[in-house]
C-alpha positions in Angstrom: -5.9 1.7 9.5 -9.1 2.4 7.2 -9.0 5.9 6.5 -7.7 6.0 2.7 -9.4 2.8 1.6 -12.6 3.7 3.2 -12.9 6.9 1.8 -12.3 5.5 -1.5 -14.3 2.4 -1.2 -17.4 4.8 0.6 -17.5 6.9 -2.1 -19.0 4.8 -4.2 -21.2 2.9 -2.8 -24.6 4.2 -0.4 -24.1 3.5 3.2 -26.1 0.7 3.4 -24.5 -1.1 0.5 -21.2 -0.4 1.8 -22.0 -2.1 5.1 -23.4 -5.1 3.2 -19.7 -5.7 1.5 -17.8 -5.2 4.4 -20.1 -7.8 6.3 -18.9 -10.0 4.1 -15.4 -9.9 4.4 -13.6 -13.4 5.0 -9.9 -13.8 6.0 -7.6 -16.9 6.1 -5.6 -17.0 10.0 -2.2 -15.0 9.8 1.2 -16.9 10.5 2.2 -14.4 12.7 3.3 -14.3 16.4 0.4 -13.4 18.3 -0.1 -11.4 21.3 -3.9 -11.0 21.9 -7.6 -11.2 20.4 -8.8 -7.7 21.3 -12.7 -8.3 20.4 -14.4 -5.3 20.9 -17.7 -4.9 21.8 -20.5 -3.7 19.4 -24.2 -3.8 18.2 -24.8 -6.3 16.2 -26.5 -4.4 13.5 -23.6 -2.0 13.5 -20.4 -4.3 13.8 -19.6 -5.7 10.3 -15.8 -5.3 10.5 -13.6 -8.0 11.5 -12.2 -7.7 15.0 -7.9 -7.0 14.6 -5.6 -9.9 16.1 -3.1 -7.7 18.0 0.7 -8.7 17.2 3.5 -8.4 19.2 5.5 -6.7 16.5 4.8 -5.7 12.7 5.1 -8.7 10.1 7.4 -8.4 7.4 4.4 -7.9 5.0 0.7 -7.8 5.8 -0.4 -9.5 2.4 -1.9 -13.1 2.1 0.7 -15.5 2.1 0.3 -17.7 -1.4 -2.3 -17.0 -4.5 -1.3 -14.0 -6.5 0.6 -11.5 -4.4 4.0 -11.9 -4.7 6.7 -9.4 -4.8 6.4 -8.9 -8.4 2.7 -7.9 -8.1 1.0 -3.8 -7.7 0.0 -5.2 -4.7 3.4 -6.1 -3.1 5.3 -3.4 -4.5 2.5 -1.1 -3.2 2.5 -2.3 0.6 6.7 -1.8 -0.3 6.2 1.8 -0.8 4.2 2.4 1.9 6.0 0.8 4.7 8.6 2.4 2.9 7.3 5.8 3.1 6.4 5.2 6.8 9.3 4.7 7.9 10.9 7.6 6.6 8.5 9.7 7.4 8.7 8.5 10.9 12.1 8.9 11.4 12.0 12.8 10.4 9.5 13.7 12.6 10.9 11.8 15.7 14.2 13.8 14.6 12.3 16.7 15.0 10.5 16.0 18.1 12.7 14.0 20.2 10.2 11.9 21.3 9.2 8.3 19.9 6.1 6.9 17.7 4.2 4.6 19.8 3.3 1.3 17.4 0.5 -1.0 17.3 0.0 -3.6 14.7 -2.6 -6.1 14.1 -4.2 -8.6 11.4 -6.9 -9.6 10.5 -8.6 -13.3 9.9 -8.4 -13.4 6.0 -5.7 -11.6 5.0 -4.5 -7.8 5.7 -3.9 -5.7 8.6 -2.5 -2.1 9.3 0.4 -0.6 11.5 -0.4 2.1 14.0 2.1 4.4 14.8 1.2 7.7 16.7 3.3 10.2 18.6 1.2 11.8 21.6 2.7 14.4 23.9 5.6 14.8 22.3 8.2 18.0 22.2 7.2 19.8 18.9 4.4 17.6 17.8 0.5 17.7 20.1 -0.2 14.8 18.1 1.2 13.1 15.1 0.3 9.8 13.6 1.2 7.8 10.2 -0.6 4.3 9.9 -0.3 2.3 6.8 -3.1 -0.6 6.3 -3.4 -3.2 3.4 -7.7 -4.8 3.2 -9.2 -7.9 1.7 -12.4 -8.0 1.4 -15.6 -8.6 -0.9 -17.5 -5.6 -2.8 -21.4 -5.1 -4.5 -21.6 -6.5 -8.4 -23.0 -2.7 -9.2 -19.9 -1.1 -7.7 -17.4 -3.3 -9.8 -19.3 -2.8 -13.0 -19.4 1.3 -12.0 -15.9 1.3 -11.6 -15.1 -1.4 -15.3 -17.9 0.0 -17.4 -19.0 -3.5 -18.0 -23.0 -4.2 -18.1 -24.4 -7.3 -16.6 -26.5 -8.7 -13.9 -24.6 -10.8 -12.0 -25.2 -11.2 -8.2 -21.9 -12.6 -6.9 -19.7 -10.4 -4.5 -16.4 -9.0 -6.1 -13.3 -10.1 -4.4 -11.6 -6.5 -4.3 -8.0 -5.4 -2.6 -7.0 -2.0 -1.1 -3.7 -0.8 0.3 -3.1 3.0 1.7 -1.3 5.2 4.0 -2.5 7.9 5.9 -1.1 10.5 8.4 -2.5 13.8 10.1 0.3 15.9 12.3 -0.3 18.6 15.0 2.6 20.9 16.3 1.7 22.7 19.3 2.9 25.9 17.9 0.0 28.1 16.3 2.3 29.2 13.8 3.5 25.9 12.6 0.8 24.2 10.4 -0.9 21.0 10.8 -0.4 18.6 7.5 -2.8 15.7 6.3 -1.6 13.1 3.6 -2.9 9.9 2.2 -2.0 7.3 -1.1 -3.7 4.6 -1.8 -4.2 1.5 -4.5 -7.4 -0.3 -4.5 -7.5 -3.2 -6.9 -10.3 -6.1 -8.2 -10.5 -9.5 -9.0 -13.0 -11.1 -11.7 -16.2 -12.6 -9.9 -16.7 -15.7 -9.3 -17.5 -17.7 -12.7 -16.9 -14.8 -14.6 -12.8 -15.6 -15.3 -12.3 -13.7 -18.5 -14.3 -10.7 -16.4 -11.6 -7.4 -16.5 -10.1 -6.5 -13.3 -10.7 -3.1 -12.2 -7.4 -1.0 -10.6 -7.0 2.5 -9.1 -4.7 4.9 -7.4 -5.9 8.2 -5.2 -4.3 10.0 -2.9 -3.2 13.8 -1.9 -1.4 16.2 0.7 -2.8 19.4 2.3 -1.9 21.8 4.6 -4.1 23.4 7.4 -2.3 26.5 8.9 -4.0 28.5 11.7 -2.1 31.4 10.5 -1.2 31.7 6.6 2.7 32.8 5.9 2.5 33.0 2.1 6.4 32.0 1.8 5.7 29.2 3.4 2.6 28.1 1.6 4.6 29.2 -1.7 7.3 26.3 -0.2 4.8 23.8 0.6 2.9 23.9 -2.7 6.2 24.9 -4.8 7.3 21.2 -3.5 4.2 19.5 -4.5 4.2 21.0 -8.2 8.0 19.6 -8.4 6.8 16.5 -7.6 3.8 16.5 -10.1 5.9 17.4 -12.3 8.2 15.3 -12.9 5.6 13.0 -14.4 2.9 15.5 -15.9 3.1 19.6 -15.6 -0.4 19.1 -16.1 -1.5 17.5 -13.0 -0.3 20.0 -10.3 -3.1 22.7 -11.5 -5.5 20.3 -12.1 -5.0 18.5 -8.7 -4.4 21.9 -6.5 -8.3 23.3 -8.0 -9.1 19.5 -6.6 -7.6 19.9 -3.5 -9.6 23.3 -3.2 -12.8 21.8 -4.1 -12.6 18.8 -1.6 -11.5 20.0 1.3 -14.3 22.0 2.3 -16.7 22.5 5.6 -20.4 23.5 3.4 -22.0 24.4 7.0 -19.3 26.7 7.1 -20.2 29.3 4.5 -18.3 26.7 2.5 -14.5 27.5 4.2 -12.0 25.5 3.5 -10.3 23.2 6.2 -6.8 24.8 5.0 -5.0 25.9 2.0 -4.7 23.0 0.4 -2.1 21.3 -1.5 -3.2 18.5 -4.0 -6.0 15.3 -4.3 -6.6 12.9 -6.8 -8.6 9.6 -7.3 -9.4 7.6 -9.6 -6.3 7.2 -11.6 -5.9 4.2 -14.2 -5.5 5.8 -17.4 -2.1 5.1 -17.6 0.6 2.3 -16.5 0.6 1.3 -13.3 4.3 1.3 -12.9 4.1 5.1 -14.2 1.4 5.8 -11.5 3.0 3.9 -8.6 6.4 5.9 -9.6 3.9 9.1 -9.4 2.4 7.8 -5.7 6.2 7.1 -4.5 7.0 10.5 -5.8 4.0 12.4 -3.4 5.0 10.7 -0.4 8.5 11.5 -0.8 7.8 14.9 -1.1 6.2 15.2 2.2 9.0 15.5 4.4 10.7 18.0 2.2 7.3 20.0 1.6 6.4 20.4 5.5 9.2 19.8 7.8 11.0 22.8 7.3 8.0 24.8 8.1 7.2 23.6 11.7 11.6 23.5 12.3 10.8 27.3 11.3 8.0 27.8 13.6 8.1 25.6 16.7 9.9 28.1 18.9 8.0 30.9 17.9 6.6 33.1 20.2 2.5 33.3 20.3 -0.1 35.1 23.0 -3.0 33.6 24.6 -5.0 34.8 22.0 -2.8 33.1 18.9 -2.7 29.8 20.9 -7.1 30.1 21.4 -7.5 30.5 17.1 -5.1 27.9 17.0 -8.0 25.8 18.9 -10.5 27.5 17.1 -9.2 26.1 14.0 -8.8 22.8 15.1 -12.9 22.6 15.8 -13.0 23.2 11.9 -10.8 20.2 11.3 -13.0 17.9 13.8 -16.0 19.0 11.7 -14.7 18.3 8.8 -13.3 14.7 10.1 -16.6 14.2 11.6 -19.1 15.3 9.5 -17.8 15.3 5.8 -14.6 13.0 6.0 -15.8 9.8 3.9 -13.5 7.1 5.8 -13.8 8.3 9.1 -18.0 8.3 9.2 -18.6 5.0 7.4 -15.9 3.6 10.1 -18.1 4.6 12.8 -21.2 3.2 11.5 -19.4 -0.1 10.9 -17.1 -0.8 14.0 -13.6 -0.9 12.7 -10.7 -0.1 14.7 -12.1 3.4 16.6 -8.1 4.1 17.8 -7.0 4.4 14.1 -10.6 6.0 12.7 -10.1 9.2 14.9 -5.8 9.4 15.0 -6.6 12.0 12.6 -8.6 14.5 15.1 -5.9 16.8 17.2 -5.6 16.2 21.1 -7.1 19.5 21.6 -9.7 22.0 20.0 -12.4 24.7 20.9 -15.7 26.2 20.0 -16.6 29.4 20.9 -19.6 31.1 20.3 -20.1 33.6 17.5 -16.0 33.6 17.0 -15.3 36.7 14.0 -11.8 37.7 14.1 -11.1 41.1 14.1 -11.0 43.2 10.5 -7.9 43.4 9.2 -6.1 40.9 11.5 -4.3 37.9 10.6 -6.9 36.0 11.9 -9.3 37.5 9.3 -6.4 37.5 6.4 -6.3 33.4 7.2 -10.1 33.2 7.1 -10.0 35.0 3.6 -7.8 32.7 2.3 -9.4 29.4 3.7 -13.1 30.7 1.8 -11.4 32.4 -1.2 -8.5 30.1 -2.5 -5.4 31.9 -3.7 -2.8 31.2 -6.0 0.6 30.9 -4.0 2.7 30.0 -7.3 3.7 32.7 -9.3 
């Protein structure tokens, strides 16, 4: 699953430099039970991400054997956290829905891989996915210098490591909201021949809510749960990251309309000890279930009209527009031949585009649209 990693990586690079970087991925052979090798056909000029090796079952770890990725490393700790979060969130969703997630696991020849879990056509969720990934690769030296502040003219590619969890859930009922979240960790090694050079690392991620119909009490619950998790670490986090989310999830070609009512979003966090930021990312991932699942449980059996279903489909169309036009991870993955099922996992099963659809003045749809165009303060 590339989405949270590519968002982070592609944000720092031009599309050409990013493609060149991923073209140089150099993994080692995994020692897990293999089921088959899936070779995806793509034009040589665009296919830059390695073929994945499908597995019968998910391995205990996606980290490379040997080297510095021991159990005490931040790489291992973060992978452990996102694997546990994937299990906990999937269990909560399965309990609510009554159906099970389908799981696909794979590795790449030189280390790393992913585990995708998707529930489609469930009792409550039309489509829900929770993916984790671990990636090893090479990045251009200018990206390394930008990340570390170092000067110099070295031309060696920089080894990097990235791991993340990403999820989107689309319920059937128009009164139940969609949610998205991702949390990631990125780290570089010193370039070859420069052992004394510092490593660069950072954390990023966020959780945001995309309802079709706005219930103020639901918005307050969602934002309040995220604020509580933020406040455990720094009371300045929530207002800062709430504003960041409002400014990030914008569909510019729709009069700067947001795709939902936001949540929290942060990036490039390396301003305090790694263990503190790992604890923060862990608490934010743990907040997803209490922030979101009760809202779906509350509305999954609400009555709705065909017109309300159509409005939900229209809002999903906006979600698709944001992901395919502005989401850096999605667009980069499409250009570089990444695993297409994982890249497009976030898209809804169904959506709608109706010509010049305008909600009636004073309607619930008009109120929702106003909330998307003018971010609100949901907490007193």
